[in-house]
C-alpha positions in Angstrom: -111.0 -19.6 -29.1 -110.6 -22.2 -26.5 -108.7 -21.2 -23.3 -106.6 -23.7 -21.5 -106.7 -21.7 -18.3 -110.0 -22.6 -16.5 -109.3 -19.9 -13.9 -109.8 -17.2 -16.5 -113.3 -18.6 -17.2 -114.4 -19.1 -13.6 -117.3 -16.7 -14.2 -118.9 -19.3 -16.5 -119.0 -21.9 -13.8 -120.3 -19.9 -10.9 -122.4 -22.1 -8.7 -126.2 -21.5 -9.2 -128.3 -20.7 -6.2 -131.8 -20.7 -4.8 -132.5 -17.4 -3.0 -128.9 -16.7 -2.4 -128.0 -20.2 -1.2 -125.4 -21.8 -3.4 -126.6 -25.2 -4.7 -123.2 -26.9 -4.4 -122.7 -26.8 -0.7 -119.3 -28.5 -1.0 -117.8 -25.4 -2.5 -115.9 -23.3 -0.1 -115.2 -20.4 -2.4 -117.3 -18.0 -4.4 -115.0 -15.6 -6.2 -116.8 -12.4 -7.2 -113.7 -11.0 -9.1 -114.2 -12.7 -12.5 -111.7 -12.0 -15.3 -113.5 -9.3 -17.2 -111.0 -9.6 -20.0 -111.8 -13.2 -20.7 -115.5 -12.5 -20.4 -115.2 -9.7 -23.0 -113.2 -11.9 -25.4 -115.6 -14.8 -25.1 -118.6 -12.5 -25.6 -117.0 -11.0 -28.8 -116.3 -14.5 -30.1 -119.8 -15.7 -29.5 -121.2 -12.6 -31.3 -118.7 -12.7 -34.3 -117.7 -16.3 -34.9 -119.2 -18.5 -37.6 -121.7 -21.1 -36.6 -119.4 -24.1 -36.7 -116.8 -22.4 -34.5 -119.6 -21.3 -32.1 -120.9 -24.9 -31.7 -117.4 -26.2 -31.1 -116.8 -23.5 -28.5 -120.0 -24.5 -26.7 -118.9 -28.2 -26.8 -115.6 -27.1 -25.2 -117.4 -25.1 -22.5 -119.5 -28.1 -21.5 -116.6 -30.4 -21.6 -114.7 -28.2 -19.2 -117.6 -28.2 -16.6 -121.2 -27.3 -15.9 -121.8 -23.7 -17.1 -124.1 -21.5 -15.1 -127.2 -20.9 -17.2 -127.6 -17.2 -16.6 -123.8 -16.6 -17.2 -124.0 -18.5 -20.5 -127.3 -16.7 -21.4 -125.8 -13.3 -20.8 -123.1 -13.9 -23.4 -125.7 -14.2 -26.1 -128.2 -11.5 -25.1 -129.4 -9.2 -22.4 -132.9 -10.6 -22.8 -133.3 -13.9 -21.1 -136.0 -15.1 -18.7 -137.4 -18.1 -16.9 -140.5 -19.0 -18.9 -141.4 -22.1 -16.9 -140.6 -23.2 -13.3 -140.0 -19.7 -12.0 -141.0 -20.7 -8.5 -138.5 -23.6 -8.5 -135.7 -21.4 -9.9 -136.3 -18.8 -7.2 -137.1 -20.9 -4.1 -135.8 -24.4 -4.8 -137.8 -27.5 -5.6 -138.9 -28.4 -2.0 -140.2 -25.0 -1.1 -141.8 -24.5 -4.6 -143.7 -27.7 -4.2 -145.1 -26.6 -0.8 -146.1 -23.3 -2.4 -147.7 -25.2 -5.2 -149.7 -27.5 -2.8 -150.9 -24.6 -0.8 -151.9 -22.7 -4.0 -153.8 -25.7 -5.4 -155.5 -26.3 -2.1 -156.9 -22.8 -2.2 -157.5 -22.3 -5.9 -157.8 -25.8 -7.5 -155.7 -28.6 -9.0 -153.5 -27.6 -11.9 -153.8 -23.9 -11.2 -150.1 -23.4 -10.1 -148.6 -23.8 -13.5 -145.9 -26.3 -12.5 -146.4 -28.8 -15.3 -144.2 -30.9 -17.6 -142.4 -32.6 -14.8 -141.6 -29.5 -12.8 -139.1 -28.3 -15.4 -137.2 -25.0 -15.4 -136.9 -23.5 -18.9 -134.8 -20.5 -19.6 -135.4 -18.7 -22.9 -132.9 -16.3 -24.5 -134.1 -14.0 -27.3 -132.7 -11.1 -29.3 -129.6 -13.1 -29.8 -126.6 -10.8 -30.5 -124.9 -12.6 -33.4 -123.3 -10.8 -36.3 -124.6 -13.4 -38.8 -128.1 -13.3 -37.2 -128.3 -17.1 -37.6 -129.9 -17.9 -34.2 -133.4 -16.8 -33.5 -133.6 -18.0 -29.9 -132.0 -20.3 -27.4 -133.8 -22.4 -24.8 -132.3 -24.3 -21.9 -133.9 -27.2 -20.0 -132.5 -26.8 -16.5 -132.2 -29.5 -13.9 -134.6 -28.8 -11.0 -132.3 -30.2 -8.3 -128.9 -28.6 -9.1 -129.8 -26.0 -11.8 -127.4 -27.4 -14.3 -128.2 -27.2 -18.0 -129.5 -30.6 -19.2 -130.4 -29.5 -22.8 -129.3 -26.5 -24.7 -131.5 -25.8 -27.8 -130.3 -23.5 -30.5 -133.0 -22.5 -32.9 -131.6 -21.4 -36.2 -133.2 -19.3 -38.9 -131.9 -21.6 -41.6 -130.7 -25.1 -40.9 -127.0 -25.6 -41.9 -125.5 -28.6 -43.6 -125.7 -30.8 -40.5 -123.5 -33.6 -41.8 -120.7 -31.1 -42.5 -121.2 -29.6 -39.0 -121.0 -33.1 -37.5 -117.7 -33.8 -39.3 -116.2 -30.5 -38.2 -117.1 -31.1 -34.6 -115.8 -34.7 -34.7 -112.5 -33.4 -36.2 -111.9 -31.3 -33.0 -113.1 -33.5 -30.3 -112.6 -37.2 -29.4 -115.2 -39.4 -27.8 -118.2 -37.4 -28.7 -121.6 -38.7 -29.6 -123.4 -36.8 -32.5 -126.6 -37.8 -34.2 -128.1 -36.1 -37.3 -131.7 -36.2 -38.6 -133.7 -33.1 -39.2 -131.6 -31.7 -36.3 -128.2 -32.2 -34.8 -127.7 -33.5 -31.3 -124.4 -33.4 -29.5 -124.7 -35.7 -26.4 -122.5 -36.4 -23.4 -123.2 -37.9 -20.0 -124.3 -34.6 -18.5 -125.7 -32.5 -21.3 -127.1 -32.3 -24.8 -126.6 -29.5 -27.4 -129.4 -29.5 -30.0 -129.4 -27.5 -33.3 -132.8 -27.3 -35.0 -134.7 -25.0 -37.3 -137.0 -22.5 -35.7 -140.3 -22.9 -37.3 -141.8 -20.6 -34.6 -143.4 -23.1 -34.4 -141.5 -25.8 -32.5 -143.7 -25.1 -29.4 -144.0 -28.7 -28.6 -140.3 -29.7 -28.8 -139.9 -30.3 -25.1 -142.5 -33.0 -25.2 -140.6 -35.3 -27.5 
């Protein structure tokens, strides 16, 4: 499903922002007129493709650039939310830390809820997949520039990970994939992780 025309997928790489301020200040354009046709086609592909093709499509998306976390989330479901680091995602790290310091000065240390390294975590639920193979998605988002560092896909039933690895390697050169009880696709700027949802994996961010 890969497109060779990055202009058609500009919507995927919209610059994230804190309170209306675009994070990438070097960018001089912010095109609001995305290609709805390509968005619709990609959305249908994500909903209807088999799991291997989906993972390959995600690898391609990350290889083309840094996808905007809420644009990527919206292709999977209308239900996505910031479950950790909301203040940071809304105001930016510097302002959020000031808010935290003031809150803790008034109400006590550790009361602001900015733990685990001041992370931002976006959770996507009610995944719209024809095969109903993914129960949820979580994204570990960089607190400075809002890029996706880690994309976790929690599956209802773990596929043959060695076969999945071979299929991805057949389509992409220079890609690092490790397999254990989960599959990790790793590049310099991101990781895509496939693991079984035991409901259960509440502590996976503290690995």
